[in-house]
N, C-alpha and C positions, 0 to 999 in steps of 0.2 A: 762705432761705425754703423752706417746704414747702407743697404744695397738698393740701388735705384735702376729702374728700367723705363725708358721713354717709349712712346709709340705715337701713332697718328700721323706720321709724316707721309708725304706723297707728292703727286703732281697737282699743282693748282694753277688757276688762271688769275689774271689781274682783277682785283676787286673782290676776289673770293675770300671767304672766311674759313679758318681751320682751327681746331682745338687740339692741342697736344697734351695728353695726360702723362704723368710720371708717377709710377707706383713704387712705393718704398716697402721694403720688408723690415721686420723688426718691431719690437714693442715700444721703442722710444722715439718714434718719428716726430712726435710733438716737441721733443727737446731740440730739434734742429730748425734753424732758419733755412729757407730754400731759395735758390736762385735759378734763373734760366739764362743761358749763354748760347751764342751761335757762332759758327765758324765757317766762312766761305773758303774755297780752295785758294791756297797761297796767302791767306790773310790770318791775322791774329784773332784768337778767340775773343769775342766782345760781349760785354754785358748787355742783357736785354731787360730783365726785371728781377726783382727780389721781393720776398715776403717774410715777415717775422714768424716766430714760433706759433703764436696764436692767430696770426693772420691780420692783426690790427695795424701793422706797419707794412706798407707797400710802396714801392717806387719803381720807375722804369726809365730806360734810356730815353733821351730827348728824341732820338730817331724814330721811336715807336710810340711815344706818348700820345694818348688819345686813340690809338688803334689797337694796341695790345693790352691785355689785362691778365694779371697773374692772380691766382686764387688757390686756396688749399682746403682740404677736407680731412681733418686729422682723424676723424672716425673711420675713414676709408684709407688712411695712409696715402693720400694722393695730393699732388700739386699739379695744377693745370696752367696752361698758357693759351688764352684765347686770342687769336690773331684775326683782325679785320682789315679790309682794304689792302690786301697783299699786292705788291708790285709785280709786274711781269718780268720774266727773265731771271737769271741767276739761280744759284743753289747754295744751300747752307745746311750744315748739320746742327741741330738744336740739342743742347745738353741741359739736363737738370743737375743740380748739385746741392749738397747739404753742408751747412757751415754753422758757426757759432752765433751769427747775427746776420741780418739783411745788409748786404754790402755789394758794391759793384766790383770789388777787387776779387779776381778769380783765385788768387793765391790764398785767400782766406778759406776757401772751400776745400774740405778734405776728401769728400766722397763724391764721385761723379758717376752718372749713368753712361752707357755706351753711345748714346745719341740716336737721333732719328732724323733722316734727311728730308728736307722740304725743297722742292724744285718748282720754280715758276715758269710756266710756258709762255711763249711769245704770242 
């Protein structure tokens, strides 16, 4: 298992950019594929983006394609989510997760961070 902690959330305005880092503890971070998910109040947790162990394989949800980018730095035990052109309004908690391979299925990920909240102002 790996321990994950997200940060970087906060209040943003429409069109703003925000980068969310997720720091992992442990010596085997590079053995895990990583994913980002988000969950709005009353909604199911949804897939945002995923990245393979070495970073060579990445993909993201259609809803954020072209605006969000996932990346990782194995030397720093870090995975990041760069978000551009954020929409106004709404709020969601963003979670990073570790799993066996890059997938959009949340059930495949065994380890999750506590999440960081991103709120869009009107």
